[in-house]
MOPAC internal coordinates of N, CA, C and O (Angstrom, degrees):
PM7 1SCF
backbone

  N    0.0000 0     0.00 0     0.00 0    0    0    0
  C    1.4048 1     0.00 0     0.00 0    1    0    0
  C    1.5012 1   109.21 1     0.00 0    2    1    0
  O    1.2310 1   120.49 1   -53.15 1    3    2    1
  N    1.3285 1   116.67 1   126.85 1    3    2    1
  C    1.4542 1   119.80 1  -178.50 1    5    3    2
  C    1.5567 1   108.79 1   -83.80 1    6    5    3
  O    1.2310 1   123.07 1    -3.93 1    7    6    5
  N    1.4035 1   111.73 1   176.07 1    7    6    5
  C    1.5720 1   117.41 1  -175.39 1    9    7    6
  C    1.4646 1   112.82 1   -55.30 1   10    9    7
  O    1.2310 1   121.25 1   136.17 1   11   10    9
  N    1.4273 1   115.21 1   -43.83 1   11   10    9
  C    1.4712 1   117.25 1  -174.06 1   13   11   10
  C    1.5790 1   108.75 1   -66.77 1   14   13   11
  O    1.2310 1   118.59 1   132.90 1   15   14   13
  N    1.2898 1   120.29 1   -47.10 1   15   14   13
  C    1.4147 1   125.84 1  -179.79 1   17   15   14
  C    1.5114 1   110.46 1   -56.52 1   18   17   15
  O    1.2310 1   118.75 1   134.55 1   19   18   17
  N    1.3829 1   119.99 1   -45.45 1   19   18   17
  C    1.4375 1   121.07 1   177.74 1   21   19   18
  C    1.4351 1   117.55 1   -66.91 1   22   21   19
  O    1.2310 1   120.77 1   152.87 1   23   22   21
  N    1.4113 1   116.14 1   -27.13 1   23   22   21
  C    1.4462 1   122.71 1   175.32 1   25   23   22
  C    1.5115 1   114.18 1   -78.69 1   26   25   23
  O    1.2310 1   118.87 1   158.07 1   27   26   25
  N    1.3163 1   119.77 1   -21.93 1   27   26   25
  C    1.4185 1   122.14 1  -176.32 1   29   27   26
  C    1.5557 1   110.44 1  -106.25 1   30   29   27
  O    1.2310 1   122.24 1   -96.59 1   31   30   29
  N    1.2622 1   113.32 1    83.41 1   31   30   29
  C    1.4872 1   119.76 1  -179.00 1   33   31   30
  C    1.5898 1   106.81 1  -102.18 1   34   33   31
  O    1.2310 1   122.78 1   -57.20 1   35   34   33
  N    1.3662 1   112.28 1   122.80 1   35   34   33
  C    1.4388 1   120.46 1  -176.58 1   37   35   34
  C    1.5640 1   106.60 1  -107.59 1   38   37   35
  O    1.2310 1   121.92 1   -55.94 1   39   38   37
  N    1.3186 1   113.93 1   124.06 1   39   38   37
  C    1.4945 1   117.73 1   177.89 1   41   39   38
  C    1.5450 1   105.33 1  -120.04 1   42   41   39
  O    1.2310 1   123.28 1   -49.45 1   43   42   41
  N    1.2710 1   111.31 1   130.55 1   43   42   41
  C    1.4664 1   119.48 1   177.79 1   45   43   42
  C    1.5391 1   113.15 1  -109.35 1   46   45   43
  O    1.2310 1   122.15 1   -35.96 1   47   46   45
  N    1.3072 1   113.50 1   144.04 1   47   46   45
  C    1.4789 1   116.91 1  -179.55 1   49   47   46
  C    1.5557 1   106.81 1  -139.27 1   50   49   47
  O    1.2310 1   119.86 1   -29.57 1   51   50   49
  N    1.3175 1   117.88 1   150.43 1   51   50   49
  C    1.4191 1   120.61 1   166.67 1   53   51   50
  C    1.6046 1   102.80 1  -132.49 1   54   53   51
  O    1.2310 1   122.67 1   -71.90 1   55   54   53
  N    1.2842 1   112.49 1   108.10 1   55   54   53
  C    1.5033 1   119.02 1  -170.63 1   57   55   54
  C    1.4903 1   109.35 1    63.44 1   58   57   55
  O    1.2310 1   122.10 1    56.06 1   59   58   57
  N    1.2936 1   113.58 1  -123.94 1   59   58   57
  C    1.4580 1   120.31 1   178.51 1   61   59   58
  C    1.6278 1   113.64 1   -94.02 1   62   61   59
  O    1.2310 1   121.01 1  -177.85 1   63   62   61
  N    1.2854 1   115.67 1     2.15 1   63   62   61
  C    1.4454 1   120.23 1  -179.67 1   65   63   62
  C    1.4941 1   113.00 1   -92.79 1   66   65   63
  O    1.2310 1   121.37 1   -45.04 1   67   66   65
  N    1.3290 1   114.98 1   134.96 1   67   66   65
  C    1.4685 1   118.36 1   175.33 1   69   67   66
  C    1.5267 1   108.13 1   -89.47 1   70   69   67
  O    1.2310 1   121.72 1   -49.85 1   71   70   69
  N    1.3262 1   114.31 1   130.15 1   71   70   69
  C    1.5493 1   117.79 1   177.33 1   73   71   70
  C    1.4699 1   104.42 1   -86.14 1   74   73   71
  O    1.2310 1   123.11 1   -52.85 1   75   74   73
  N    1.3820 1   111.65 1   127.15 1   75   74   73
  C    1.4457 1   120.05 1  -176.47 1   77   75   74
  C    1.5684 1   110.51 1  -108.68 1   78   77   75
  O    1.2310 1   121.95 1   164.79 1   79   78   77
  N    1.3566 1   113.87 1   -15.21 1   79   78   77
  C    1.4406 1   119.21 1   179.05 1   81   79   78
  C    1.5365 1   107.20 1  -168.21 1   82   81   79
  O    1.2310 1   121.31 1   -37.31 1   83   82   81
  N    1.3342 1   115.10 1   142.69 1   83   82   81
  C    1.4567 1   121.33 1   165.63 1   85   83   82
  C    1.5161 1   108.35 1  -157.77 1   86   85   83
  O    1.2310 1   122.53 1   -45.21 1   87   86   85
  N    1.3066 1   112.75 1   134.79 1   87   86   85
  C    1.4118 1   118.64 1  -177.80 1   89   87   86
  C    1.5712 1   109.45 1  -158.72 1   90   89   87
  O    1.2310 1   122.31 1     5.27 1   91   90   89
  N    1.3652 1   113.19 1  -174.73 1   91   90   89
  C    1.4304 1   120.48 1  -177.93 1   93   91   90
  C    1.5479 1   107.73 1  -130.19 1   94   93   91
  O    1.2310 1   119.07 1   -44.84 1   95   94   93
  N    1.2706 1   119.39 1   135.16 1   95   94   93
  C    1.4552 1   122.66 1   177.88 1   97   95   94
  C    1.5770 1   107.95 1  -115.11 1   98   97   95
  O    1.2310 1   120.76 1   -42.84 1   99   98   97
  N    1.2686 1   116.16 1   137.16 1   99   98   97
  C    1.4757 1   118.83 1   173.31 1  101   99   98
  C    1.5383 1   104.93 1  -104.10 1  102  101   99
  O    1.2310 1   122.18 1   -54.73 1  103  102  101
  N    1.3833 1   113.44 1   125.27 1  103  102  101
  C    1.4811 1   118.94 1  -170.72 1  105  103  102
  C    1.5693 1   108.86 1  -118.83 1  106  105  103
  O    1.2310 1   120.43 1   -44.83 1  107  106  105
  N    1.2490 1   116.79 1   135.17 1  107  106  105
  C    1.4659 1   121.18 1   172.87 1  109  107  106
  C    1.4420 1   108.24 1  -120.94 1  110  109  107
  O    1.2310 1   119.13 1   -38.54 1  111  110  109
  N    1.3914 1   119.26 1   141.46 1  111  110  109
  C    1.4339 1   122.38 1   177.92 1  113  111  110
  C    1.4995 1   106.33 1    77.13 1  114  113  111
  O    1.2310 1   122.45 1     7.67 1  115  114  113
  N    1.3527 1   112.91 1  -172.33 1  115  114  113
  C    1.5023 1   119.08 1   178.14 1  117  115  114
  C    1.5646 1   109.25 1   -97.40 1  118  117  115
  O    1.2310 1   120.44 1  -133.23 1  119  118  117
  N    1.2934 1   116.77 1    46.77 1  119  118  117
  C    1.4376 1   122.48 1  -177.36 1  121  119  118
  C    1.6107 1   106.93 1   -77.73 1  122  121  119
  O    1.2310 1   123.59 1   -36.84 1  123  122  121
  N    1.2416 1   110.72 1   143.16 1  123  122  121
  C    1.5287 1   118.45 1   178.06 1  125  123  122
  C    1.5346 1   103.67 1   -85.81 1  126  125  123
  O    1.2310 1   119.14 1   -56.17 1  127  126  125
  N    1.3339 1   119.25 1   123.83 1  127  126  125
  C    1.4423 1   120.57 1   177.83 1  129  127  126
  C    1.5361 1   107.88 1  -104.29 1  130  129  127
  O    1.2310 1   123.40 1   -32.89 1  131  130  129
  N    1.3489 1   111.08 1   147.11 1  131  130  129
  C    1.4637 1   114.70 1  -173.27 1  133  131  130
  C    1.4696 1   112.52 1  -137.34 1  134  133  131
  O    1.2310 1   120.26 1   -26.32 1  135  134  133
  N    1.3420 1   117.12 1   153.68 1  135  134  133
  C    1.4795 1   121.72 1   175.60 1  137  135  134
  C    1.5889 1   104.43 1  -124.93 1  138  137  135
  O    1.2310 1   121.42 1   -34.59 1  139  138  137
  N    1.2783 1   114.88 1   145.41 1  139  138  137
  C    1.5261 1   122.45 1   175.97 1  141  139  138
  C    1.4771 1   107.43 1  -120.76 1  142  141  139
  O    1.2310 1   123.18 1   -56.46 1  143  142  141
  N    1.3737 1   111.51 1   123.54 1  143  142  141
  C    1.3915 1   120.03 1   177.46 1  145  143  142
  C    1.5951 1   107.95 1  -126.66 1  146  145  143
  O    1.2310 1   120.98 1   -64.43 1  147  146  145
  N    1.2584 1   115.74 1   115.57 1  147  146  145
  C    1.5636 1   118.92 1  -173.58 1  149  147  146
  C    1.5396 1   105.48 1    52.08 1  150  149  147
  O    1.2310 1   120.13 1    56.50 1  151  150  149
  N    1.3215 1   117.35 1  -123.50 1  151  150  149
  C    1.4992 1   118.82 1  -176.73 1  153  151  150
  C    1.5367 1   108.75 1  -100.08 1  154  153  151
  O    1.2310 1   119.53 1  -164.03 1  155  154  153
  N    1.3166 1   118.49 1    15.97 1  155  154  153
  C    1.4856 1   118.37 1  -179.69 1  157  155  154
  C    1.4734 1   113.33 1  -108.60 1  158  157  155
  O    1.2310 1   119.91 1   -42.80 1  159  158  157
  N    1.2929 1   117.78 1   137.20 1  159  158  157
  C    1.5905 1   121.55 1   177.69 1  161  159  158
  C    1.5397 1   104.38 1  -112.69 1  162  161  159
  O    1.2310 1   122.44 1   -45.61 1  163  162  161
  N    1.3215 1   112.94 1   134.39 1  163  162  161
  C    1.4590 1   122.18 1   173.97 1  165  163  162
  C    1.5703 1   107.12 1  -120.02 1  166  165  163
  O    1.2310 1   123.93 1   -58.15 1  167  166  165
  N    1.3411 1   110.07 1   121.85 1  167  166  165
  C    1.4679 1   116.23 1  -175.57 1  169  167  166
  C    1.5601 1   110.18 1  -115.15 1  170  169  167
  O    1.2310 1   121.26 1   -40.70 1  171  170  169
  N    1.3847 1   115.20 1   139.30 1  171  170  169
  C    1.4491 1   120.20 1   175.08 1  173  171  170
  C    1.5133 1   103.87 1  -111.51 1  174  173  171
  O    1.2310 1   121.81 1   -53.23 1  175  174  173
  N    1.4120 1   114.15 1   126.77 1  175  174  173
  C    1.4044 1   121.49 1  -175.15 1  177  175  174
  C    1.5645 1   106.25 1  -126.18 1  178  177  175
  O    1.2310 1   119.23 1   -53.77 1  179  178  177
  N    1.2993 1   119.08 1   126.23 1  179  178  177
  C    1.5126 1   125.04 1   176.95 1  181  179  178
  C    1.5490 1   108.55 1   -91.23 1  182  181  179
  O    1.2310 1   121.34 1   -57.06 1  183  182  181
  N    1.3564 1   115.05 1   122.94 1  183  182  181
  C    1.4328 1   120.84 1  -179.44 1  185  183  182
  C    1.5696 1   107.24 1  -123.42 1  186  185  183
  O    1.2310 1   121.94 1   -33.97 1  187  186  185
  N    1.3275 1   113.89 1   146.03 1  187  186  185
  C    1.4462 1   120.93 1   178.19 1  189  187  186
  C    1.5633 1   103.90 1  -112.90 1  190  189  187
  O    1.2310 1   120.49 1   -54.20 1  191  190  189
  N    1.3281 1   116.66 1   125.80 1  191  190  189
  C    1.4794 1   122.43 1   176.48 1  193  191  190
  C    1.4874 1   108.87 1  -119.01 1  194  193  191
  O    1.2310 1   119.74 1   -72.74 1  195  194  193
  N    1.3373 1   118.11 1   107.26 1  195  194  193
  C    1.4243 1   119.88 1  -174.20 1  197  195  194
  C    1.4740 1   111.86 1   -81.25 1  198  197  195
  O    1.2310 1   116.65 1   163.35 1  199  198  197
  N    1.3963 1   123.97 1   -16.65 1  199  198  197
  C    1.3583 1   130.15 1   178.43 1  201  199  198
  C    1.5638 1   112.43 1   -79.08 1  202  201  199
  O    1.2310 1   119.97 1   143.88 1  203  202  201
  N    1.3188 1   117.66 1   -36.12 1  203  202  201
  C    1.4046 1   122.96 1   176.73 1  205  203  202
  C    1.5008 1   107.01 1  -125.69 1  206  205  203
  O    1.2310 1   119.55 1   -78.96 1  207  206  205
  N    1.3064 1   118.47 1   101.04 1  207  206  205
  C    1.4988 1   120.01 1  -172.31 1  209  207  206
  C    1.5349 1   112.86 1   -83.11 1  210  209  207
  O    1.2310 1   118.94 1  -177.99 1  211  210  209
  N    1.2958 1   119.62 1     2.01 1  211  210  209
  C    1.4292 1   121.74 1   174.51 1  213  211  210
  C    1.4518 1   115.07 1   -63.02 1  214  213  211
  O    1.2310 1   119.41 1   -45.01 1  215  214  213
  N    1.4137 1   118.74 1   134.99 1  215  214  213
  C    1.4458 1   123.34 1   178.01 1  217  215  214
  C    1.4996 1   106.60 1   -74.63 1  218  217  215
  O    1.2310 1   118.95 1   -44.17 1  219  218  217
  N    1.4026 1   119.61 1   135.83 1  219  218  217
  C    1.3860 1   121.67 1   179.36 1  221  219  218
  C    1.5631 1   110.19 1  -167.60 1  222  221  219
  O    1.2310 1   120.96 1    -6.00 1  223  222  221
  N    1.2452 1   115.77 1   174.00 1  223  222  221
  C    1.4673 1   117.54 1   176.09 1  225  223  222
  C    1.5571 1   113.74 1  -142.39 1  226  225  223
  O    1.2310 1   120.20 1   -22.81 1  227  226  225
  N    1.2441 1   117.22 1   157.19 1  227  226  225
  C    1.4393 1   119.86 1   179.95 1  229  227  226
  C    1.5475 1   110.24 1  -152.54 1  230  229  227
  O    1.2310 1   121.01 1   -29.85 1  231  230  229
  N    1.3086 1   115.68 1   150.15 1  231  230  229
  C    1.4194 1   121.46 1  -177.15 1  233  231  230
  C    1.4874 1   114.79 1  -107.56 1  234  233  231
  O    1.2310 1   121.44 1   -34.07 1  235  234  233
  N    1.3259 1   114.85 1   145.93 1  235  234  233
  C    1.4762 1   124.35 1   179.23 1  237  235  234
  C    1.5282 1   107.51 1  -130.90 1  238  237  235
  O    1.2310 1   121.14 1   -46.60 1  239  238  237
  N    1.3133 1   115.43 1   133.40 1  239  238  237
  C    1.5287 1   116.91 1   175.60 1  241  239  238
  C    1.6005 1   105.28 1  -121.21 1  242  241  239
  O    1.2310 1   126.30 1   -46.43 1  243  242  241
  N    1.3529 1   105.49 1   133.57 1  243  242  241
  C    1.4999 1   113.88 1   171.11 1  245  243  242
  C    1.5310 1   105.36 1  -137.66 1  246  245  243
  O    1.2310 1   122.04 1   -72.12 1  247  246  245
  N    1.3288 1   113.71 1   107.88 1  247  246  245
  C    1.4714 1   120.09 1  -177.56 1  249  247  246
  C    1.4617 1   110.89 1    59.19 1  250  249  247
  O    1.2310 1   118.68 1    57.06 1  251  250  249
  N    1.3529 1   120.12 1  -122.94 1  251  250  249
  C    1.4203 1   119.95 1  -178.06 1  253  251  250
  C    1.4848 1   112.54 1  -103.87 1  254  253  251
  O    1.2310 1   120.08 1  -150.76 1  255  254  253
  N    1.3770 1   117.46 1    29.24 1  255  254  253
  C    1.4176 1   128.12 1   177.93 1  257  255  254
  C    1.6118 1   107.02 1  -117.02 1  258  257  255
  O    1.2310 1   120.88 1   -59.60 1  259  258  257
  N    1.3133 1   115.92 1   120.40 1  259  258  257
  C    1.4367 1   120.90 1   170.58 1  261  259  258
  C    1.4732 1   109.80 1  -109.23 1  262  261  259
  O    1.2310 1   117.58 1   -51.34 1  263  262  261
  N    1.3230 1   122.22 1   128.66 1  263  262  261
  C    1.3534 1   128.62 1  -178.97 1  265  263  262
  C    1.5226 1   111.30 1  -112.21 1  266  265  263
  O    1.2310 1   118.44 1   -59.08 1  267  266  265
  N    1.2681 1   120.58 1   120.92 1  267  266  265
  C    1.4875 1   125.29 1   175.03 1  269  267  266
  C    1.5005 1   103.37 1   -96.04 1  270  269  267
  O    1.2310 1   116.96 1   -68.80 1  271  270  269
  N    1.2833 1   123.38 1   111.20 1  271  270  269
  C    1.4303 1   128.89 1   171.66 1  273  271  270
  C    1.5456 1   108.57 1   -86.67 1  274  273  271
  O    1.2310 1   121.08 1   -67.52 1  275  274  273
  N    1.2921 1   115.53 1   112.48 1  275  274  273
  C    1.4277 1   123.66 1   175.38 1  277  275  274
  C    1.4748 1   111.37 1   -94.34 1  278  277  275
  O    1.2310 1   117.13 1   -76.23 1  279  278  277
  N    1.2877 1   123.06 1   103.77 1  279  278  277
  C    1.3960 1   126.96 1  -165.92 1  281  279  278
  C    1.4989 1   110.53 1  -103.77 1  282  281  279
  O    1.2310 1   121.09 1   -57.82 1  283  282  281
  N    1.3389 1   115.52 1   122.18 1  283  282  281
  C    1.4717 1   122.36 1   176.51 1  285  283  282
  C    1.5076 1   109.97 1    64.40 1  286  285  283
  O    1.2310 1   119.61 1  -140.14 1  287  286  285
  N    1.3282 1   118.34 1    39.86 1  287  286  285
  C    1.4525 1   123.18 1   176.84 1  289  287  286
  C    1.5385 1   105.73 1   -85.64 1  290  289  287
  O    1.2310 1   120.29 1   -77.14 1  291  290  289
  N    1.4049 1   117.06 1   102.86 1  291  290  289
  C    1.4308 1   115.27 1  -170.45 1  293  291  290
  C    1.6683 1   105.87 1  -140.99 1  294  293  291
  O    1.2310 1   120.31 1  -165.39 1  295  294  293
  N    1.2870 1   117.01 1    14.61 1  295  294  293
  C    1.5027 1   118.30 1  -171.28 1  297  295  294
  C    1.6023 1   109.15 1   -88.37 1  298  297  295
  O    1.2310 1   120.30 1   -55.95 1  299  298  297
  N    1.2952 1   117.04 1   124.05 1  299  298  297
  C    1.3866 1   117.23 1   174.64 1  301  299  298
  C    1.4883 1   115.26 1   -71.59 1  302  301  299
  O    1.2310 1   119.34 1   164.23 1  303  302  301
  N    1.2246 1   118.87 1   -15.77 1  303  302  301
  C    1.5259 1   124.08 1   178.30 1  305  303  302
  C    1.5180 1   109.10 1   -87.87 1  306  305  303
  O    1.2310 1   120.87 1   168.32 1  307  306  305
  N    1.3529 1   115.94 1   -11.68 1  307  306  305
  C    1.5349 1   119.48 1   170.96 1  309  307  306
  C    1.5560 1   107.14 1   103.74 1  310  309  307
  O    1.2310 1   123.58 1   -26.65 1  311  310  309
  N    1.2911 1   110.74 1   153.35 1  311  310  309
  C    1.4887 1   120.04 1   175.46 1  313  311  310
  C    1.4817 1   108.83 1  -162.26 1  314  313  311
  O    1.2310 1   120.42 1   -21.99 1  315  314  313
  N    1.3057 1   116.81 1   158.01 1  315  314  313
  C    1.5228 1   118.16 1  -178.42 1  317  315  314
  C    1.4857 1   111.91 1   159.48 1  318  317  315
  O    1.2310 1   120.28 1    23.89 1  319  318  317
  N    1.3290 1   117.06 1  -156.11 1  319  318  317
  C    1.4738 1   120.89 1  -175.88 1  321  319  318
  C    1.5808 1   105.03 1  -125.76 1  322  321  319
  O    1.2310 1   121.58 1   -81.99 1  323  322  321
  N    1.3480 1   114.59 1    98.01 1  323  322  321
  C    1.4487 1   121.46 1  -179.41 1  325  323  322
  C    1.5821 1   106.53 1   -73.57 1  326  325  323
  O    1.2310 1   121.51 1   138.69 1  327  326  325
  N    1.2570 1   114.72 1   -41.31 1  327  326  325
  C    1.5559 1   119.33 1  -179.05 1  329  327  326
  C    1.5281 1   104.66 1   -72.13 1  330  329  327
  O    1.2310 1   120.37 1   -52.16 1  331  330  329
  N    1.3579 1   116.90 1   127.84 1  331  330  329
  C    1.5089 1   119.72 1  -177.67 1  333  331  330
  C    1.5329 1   111.28 1   -55.43 1  334  333  331
  O    1.2310 1   120.86 1   -47.92 1  335  334  333
  N    1.3157 1   115.97 1   132.08 1  335  334  333
  C    1.4510 1   123.84 1   177.03 1  337  335  334
  C    1.5368 1   109.77 1  -103.86 1  338  337  335
  O    1.2310 1   118.93 1   -50.51 1  339  338  337
  N    1.2847 1   119.65 1   129.49 1  339  338  337
  C    1.4993 1   122.67 1  -178.68 1  341  339  338
  C    1.5466 1   108.06 1   -72.06 1  342  341  339
  O    1.2310 1   121.43 1   -49.23 1  343  342  341
  N    1.3696 1   114.88 1   130.77 1  343  342  341
  C    1.4734 1   124.09 1  -177.29 1  345  343  342
  C    1.4961 1   110.47 1  -101.80 1  346  345  343
  O    1.2310 1   121.98 1   143.23 1  347  346  345
  N    1.4058 1   113.81 1   -36.77 1  347  346  345
  C    1.4740 1   116.45 1  -174.02 1  349  347  346
  C    1.5885 1   105.20 1   158.01 1  350  349  347
  O    1.2310 1   121.06 1    45.67 1  351  350  349
  N    1.3559 1   115.57 1  -134.33 1  351  350  349
  C    1.4336 1   119.34 1  -175.13 1  353  351  350
  C    1.4936 1   111.39 1  -134.36 1  354  353  351
  O    1.2310 1   121.38 1   -31.63 1  355  354  353
  N    1.3500 1   114.97 1   148.37 1  355  354  353
  C    1.4934 1   117.55 1   175.88 1  357  355  354
  C    1.5278 1   103.38 1  -147.74 1  358  357  355
  O    1.2310 1   121.79 1   -45.89 1  359  358  357
  N    1.2821 1   114.18 1   134.11 1  359  358  357
  C    1.4907 1   119.41 1  -178.40 1  361  359  358
  C    1.5035 1   117.20 1    50.48 1  362  361  359
  O    1.2310 1   122.59 1  -141.88 1  363  362  361
  N    1.3664 1   112.64 1    38.12 1  363  362  361
  C    1.4572 1   120.84 1  -176.99 1  365  363  362
  C    1.4887 1   118.26 1    69.19 1  366  365  363
  O    1.2310 1   120.12 1  -166.99 1  367  366  365
  N    1.3752 1   117.37 1    13.01 1  367  366  365
  C    1.4310 1   125.76 1  -179.00 1  369  367  366
  C    1.5339 1   110.07 1  -120.17 1  370  369  367
  O    1.2310 1   119.24 1   -24.10 1  371  370  369
  N    1.2594 1   119.05 1   155.90 1  371  370  369
  C    1.4740 1   120.77 1   174.87 1  373  371  370
  C    1.5414 1   108.69 1   -74.36 1  374  373  371
  O    1.2310 1   123.25 1   -42.01 1  375  374  373
  N    1.3876 1   111.37 1   137.99 1  375  374  373
  C    1.4143 1   119.44 1  -176.53 1  377  375  374
  C    1.5653 1   110.91 1  -113.55 1  378  377  375
  O    1.2310 1   121.38 1   -52.58 1  379  378  377
  N    1.2458 1   114.97 1   127.42 1  379  378  377
  C    1.5321 1   121.96 1  -176.73 1  381  379  378
  C    1.4815 1   108.97 1  -123.77 1  382  381  379
  O    1.2310 1   121.08 1   -21.11 1  383  382  381
  N    1.3186 1   115.55 1   158.89 1  383  382  381
  C    1.5496 1   124.97 1   176.23 1  385  383  382
  C    1.5033 1   105.65 1  -138.27 1  386  385  383
  O    1.2310 1   122.95 1   -33.42 1  387  386  385
  N    1.2768 1   111.95 1   146.58 1  387  386  385
  C    1.5621 1   121.66 1   161.94 1  389  387  386
  C    1.4851 1   102.66 1  -131.40 1  390  389  387
  O    1.2310 1   123.22 1   -29.83 1  391  390  389
  N    1.3947 1   111.43 1   150.17 1  391  390  389
  C    1.4786 1   116.45 1  -178.89 1  393  391  390
  C    1.5924 1   105.87 1  -154.12 1  394  393  391
  O    1.2310 1   123.32 1   -17.56 1  395  394  393
  N    1.3323 1   111.23 1   162.44 1  395  394  393
  C    1.4592 1   119.39 1  -178.48 1  397  395  394
  C    1.5191 1   103.93 1  -149.64 1  398  397  395
  O    1.2310 1   119.85 1   -44.69 1  399  398  397
  N    1.3311 1   117.89 1   135.31 1  399  398  397
  C    1.4470 1   123.49 1  -177.17 1  401  399  398
  C    1.6158 1   107.79 1  -126.10 1  402  401  399
  O    1.2310 1   123.83 1   -46.80 1  403  402  401
  N    1.2759 1   110.25 1   133.20 1  403  402  401
  C    1.4191 1   121.14 1   174.03 1  405  403  402
  C    1.5657 1   106.02 1  -113.20 1  406  405  403
  O    1.2310 1   123.18 1   -59.94 1  407  406  405
  N    1.3915 1   111.50 1   120.06 1  407  406  405
  C    1.5015 1   111.85 1   177.48 1  409  407  406
  C    1.5376 1   109.03 1   -97.39 1  410  409  407
  O    1.2310 1   122.24 1   -64.61 1  411  410  409
  N    1.3468 1   113.32 1   115.39 1  411  410  409
  C    1.3742 1   120.86 1   177.27 1  413  411  410
  C    1.5305 1   117.96 1   -77.90 1  414  413  411
  O    1.2310 1   120.74 1   135.67 1  415  414  413
  N    1.2741 1   116.18 1   -44.33 1  415  414  413
  C    1.4543 1   124.22 1   174.50 1  417  415  414
  C    1.5027 1   112.50 1  -145.34 1  418  417  415
  O    1.2310 1   118.94 1   -76.84 1  419  418  417
  N    1.2332 1   119.62 1   103.16 1  419  418  417
  C    1.4158 1   129.39 1  -173.24 1  421  419  418
  C    1.5632 1   112.29 1   -58.68 1  422  421  419
  O    1.2310 1   121.54 1   135.11 1  423  422  421
  N    1.3315 1   114.65 1   -44.89 1  423  422  421
  C    1.4537 1   119.99 1  -178.74 1  425  423  422
  C    1.5281 1   114.39 1   -66.40 1  426  425  423
  O    1.2310 1   121.53 1   149.02 1  427  426  425
  N    1.3343 1   114.68 1   -30.98 1  427  426  425
  C    1.5364 1   119.31 1   176.51 1  429  427  426
  C    1.5203 1   110.18 1   -93.24 1  430  429  427
  O    1.2310 1   122.46 1   168.17 1  431  430  429
  N    1.2619 1   112.89 1   -11.83 1  431  430  429
  C    1.5568 1   116.66 1  -178.32 1  433  431  430
  C    1.5663 1   111.74 1    73.77 1  434  433  431
  O    1.2310 1   121.41 1  -146.48 1  435  434  433
  N    1.2734 1   114.91 1    33.52 1  435  434  433
  C    1.5169 1   118.20 1  -178.21 1  437  435  434
  C    1.5325 1   105.90 1   -90.64 1  438  437  435
  O    1.2310 1   122.91 1   -58.58 1  439  438  437
  N    1.3005 1   112.02 1   121.42 1  439  438  437
  C    1.5401 1   120.40 1  -176.15 1  441  439  438
  C    1.5524 1   108.82 1  -142.49 1  442  441  439
  O    1.2310 1   122.64 1   -26.56 1  443  442  441
  N    1.2911 1   112.55 1   153.44 1  443  442  441
  C    1.4276 1   122.41 1   169.75 1  445  443  442
  C    1.5413 1   107.73 1  -112.32 1  446  445  443
  O    1.2310 1   119.48 1   -57.84 1  447  446  445
  N    1.2695 1   118.61 1   122.16 1  447  446  445
  C    1.4638 1   123.05 1  -175.67 1  449  447  446
  C    1.5852 1   105.81 1  -117.51 1  450  449  447
  O    1.2310 1   121.63 1   -67.62 1  451  450  449
  N    1.3053 1   114.48 1   112.38 1  451  450  449
  C    1.5174 1   120.60 1   173.04 1  453  451  450
  C    1.5173 1   109.20 1  -101.95 1  454  453  451
  O    1.2310 1   119.77 1   -44.96 1  455  454  453
  N    1.3086 1   118.04 1   135.04 1  455  454  453
  C    1.4515 1   122.22 1  -179.29 1  457  455  454
  C    1.4998 1   110.57 1  -142.00 1  458  457  455
  O    1.2310 1   123.15 1   -23.86 1  459  458  457
  N    1.3799 1   111.57 1   156.14 1  459  458  457
  C    1.4302 1   119.30 1   173.48 1  461  459  458
  C    1.6200 1   105.93 1  -138.38 1  462  461  459
  O    1.2310 1   122.13 1   -40.25 1  463  462  461
  N    1.3122 1   113.53 1   139.75 1  463  462  461
  C    1.4825 1   121.54 1   178.34 1  465  463  462
  C    1.4370 1   104.45 1  -112.63 1  466  465  463
  O    1.2310 1   121.07 1   -38.36 1  467  466  465
  N    1.3625 1   115.56 1   141.64 1  467  466  465
  C    1.4965 1   123.04 1  -179.91 1  469  467  466
  C    1.4926 1   111.12 1  -133.36 1  470  469  467
  O    1.2310 1   120.37 1   -27.19 1  471  470  469
  N    1.3127 1   116.90 1   152.81 1  471  470  469
  C    1.4167 1   123.84 1   170.29 1  473  471  470
  C    1.5404 1   107.17 1  -114.21 1  474  473  471
  O    1.2310 1   121.07 1   -49.21 1  475  474  473
  N    1.3582 1   115.56 1   130.79 1  475  474  473
  C    1.4787 1   121.85 1   178.99 1  477  475  474
  C    1.5370 1   108.78 1  -105.34 1  478  477  475
  O    1.2310 1   122.36 1    23.95 1  479  478  477
  N    1.2911 1   113.09 1  -156.05 1  479  478  477
  C    1.4633 1   119.91 1  -176.11 1  481  479  478
  C    1.5757 1   111.88 1   -64.93 1  482  481  479
  O    1.2310 1   121.70 1    -3.13 1  483  482  481
  N    1.3208 1   114.36 1   176.87 1  483  482  481
  C    1.4816 1   116.60 1   178.88 1  485  483  482
  C    1.5863 1   109.16 1   -59.59 1  486  485  483
  O    1.2310 1   120.37 1   -28.47 1  487  486  485
  N    1.2934 1   116.90 1   151.53 1  487  486  485
  C    1.3545 1   121.34 1  -178.55 1  489  487  486
  C    1.5691 1   116.76 1   -57.05 1  490  489  487
  O    1.2310 1   122.37 1   154.83 1  491  490  489
  N    1.3289 1   113.07 1   -25.17 1  491  490  489
  C    1.5152 1   118.92 1  -176.79 1  493  491  490
  C    1.5196 1   109.58 1   -88.62 1  494  493  491
  O    1.2310 1   117.50 1   177.38 1  495  494  493
  N    1.2825 1   122.36 1    -2.62 1  495  494  493
  C    1.4377 1   123.04 1  -175.28 1  497  495  494
  C    1.5622 1   109.39 1   -87.56 1  498  497  495
  O    1.2310 1   120.10 1   180.00 1  499  498  497

């Protein structure tokens, strides 16, 4: 890191939460997209449920892998969780995510996924 980069430190907050990452992923097909933070992996998986067509999400944890299943996400105007959702803990702090998905072409699985990851207070608070 050079002198200018070390002098320009940007810190982002939303309320009391520290933003540790935010970005946009362009997804094609039914690919599982993932993020790796320290030893934790967060996966976004798109699932189609023809029996219950309601749009929803759910989380699954297996060891150090957290999977967010985004079920029936098909809205071109977008849908997701703007309010931060608690995922667990990272570095002894509460870990949250918010995300929003725009479905460009459902048949081709073309989507834009925007996400933010946050750290909250210590996990014991």
